[in-house]
N, C-alpha and C positions, 0 to 999 in steps of 0.2 A: 768349227770356228765361226765362219760367216759366209753368206752368199754375197759376193762382191758385185759392184756395178760394172757393166760392160763398157768397153770402148768401141767406137764405131768408125766405119770407113771414113777416111780423111784424117784421122788422128795419126800423127807421125809415129807413134809407138808401134803401130801395126805394120809399118814398112821398114822398120829398123831390125837388123840382125841382133839376136839376143846374146848376152854374155853367158858363158858356161858357169854352172854352179861350182864354186870351189870350196865353200865351207858348208858343212852339214850340221847346222845349229838350230836353235829354236825358231829363228826367223824362217829358215828353209822349211821346217816342220809346219809352221803356221801357213806359209804359202801353199804347200801341198794340201793341207786341210781345207783352206779356202777354195782351191781349185776343185777339190773333190766335192765340197758342199755346193759350189756353184754349178758344176756340171750335172749334178743330180736333179736339177729342176726339170720339170716335164718338157719334152721336146728337144732335149739336148743330147748330143752324142760325144762331143769332145770340146775341150777348152784349153787354150794355151795361155801361159802367163801374160804375154803382151795384151791379150784381150781384156785383162783386168788392170792394165797399166803397169805391169812389171816386166822389165826387160831381161828376164832370166830364162834360161833354157830348160823349161819344165812344162809338161802338159798332163792333163787328166783325160780319161775317157770313160764312157758308160754306154756300152753297145750290147744289145741283146742279152742283158743280164751279166755281162762281163765288165767289171770296172777296175780301174787302177790308175796309176800315174807312172811317168817315166821322167827321170832327171837326166839331163845331157843326152837326149836321144839322137841317134843317127840312124838313118835308113841304111840297112846293110844288104837288103835284097828286095828286088821287085820282080814279079813274074813278067815274062814276055807277053803273056795274055793281058790285054787291056780291054776296057769297055768304056763307053760313054755313059755316064751316070748323072742323074740330076743331083746337083750339089747346091747347098746353101751355106750360110755362115752366120753365127750369132752376131758378128760385127758388121754384117751386111744384111740386116733383117729384111724380110719380105721378098727378097730376090732369090731365084733359083735358076741355074743354067746348066745345061749338059756340059760335063767336064770329063776329059779323058783321064782315066786312072788305071793303074795296074790292078788286076783282080786279087793279087796276093802281095802282101808287104811284110817285111820283118824289120823290127826296130830293136836296137840295142841301146842300153843306157845303164843307169844305176838307180838304186832305191835310196831311201833316207839314211841307210847305214853305209852308203857308198859301195854297196855290193852289186855286182853285175846282174842285170835282168834282161830278158829278151821277150818281146811281145810279137806274136805272129798273128796275122789276120787275113781273112778272105772277105771279099765283097764289101759290105758296109764297114766292118772293122778295118780292112785294108785301106779303104777310102779315108776313114778317120785318121789312121796313123800317118798317111801321106799329108792330109790336110793340116793336121796339127804340127807336124814337123816343118811344113812349109811356113806356118806362122812364125816359128822360131827363127827362120831364116829371113824374115821380113817379106815373105811372099804370100799374097792373098790368092784365093782360088780364082778371082777375077783375072789375075795375071796369066792364068793358064788357058783362058778362053780364046777362041778365034777372034780375029780383029773385029769382025762385025758384031759378035756377041759382046765383046768388051765395050765397044762404043755404046751399045744398047744399055748395058749394065751401068756404065758411068752416067749416062743421061738419066736413067731411072733413079739412081742413087741421089744425084744432085737435087732431084725434085721431092725428096722425102723430108719428113720432120726430124729424122734422126741423124741426117748427114752432118758430120763434124766440120765446122767452118773455122776452127781455131780461134 
């Protein structure tokens, strides 16, 4: 379909919880197609609908040759083992900060036929599943940083050309 323009830190759509998808129609198919097209650009691992300005509970992923999407995802399992991993975000370009994430994550949702699907990931895919599900809940990875790192990130973001000033 189309590679869509991204929304950036400061845009209120990124901090609002998304509505669940209730109708599985051509508009939903087009949204999924746009998410898949947009996430496939080089350097991208995951993309949530609010990052392209749509407040619906859908994300796409493209990690280590594994790509797909999940509609109405919920994290159903996180490993007790965690690690601090460098994390960035398409909606917060140029910034990367160590973020605590579970090493394994399981997400359940549905596909375009409203059929159940489960995606399980370790390491980078687990990070992606957690990160994108957070987006759908209105949570940015910056919200998960320590207080000092968060202050540093907000200061750096406000000094960029991409920061959204409404």
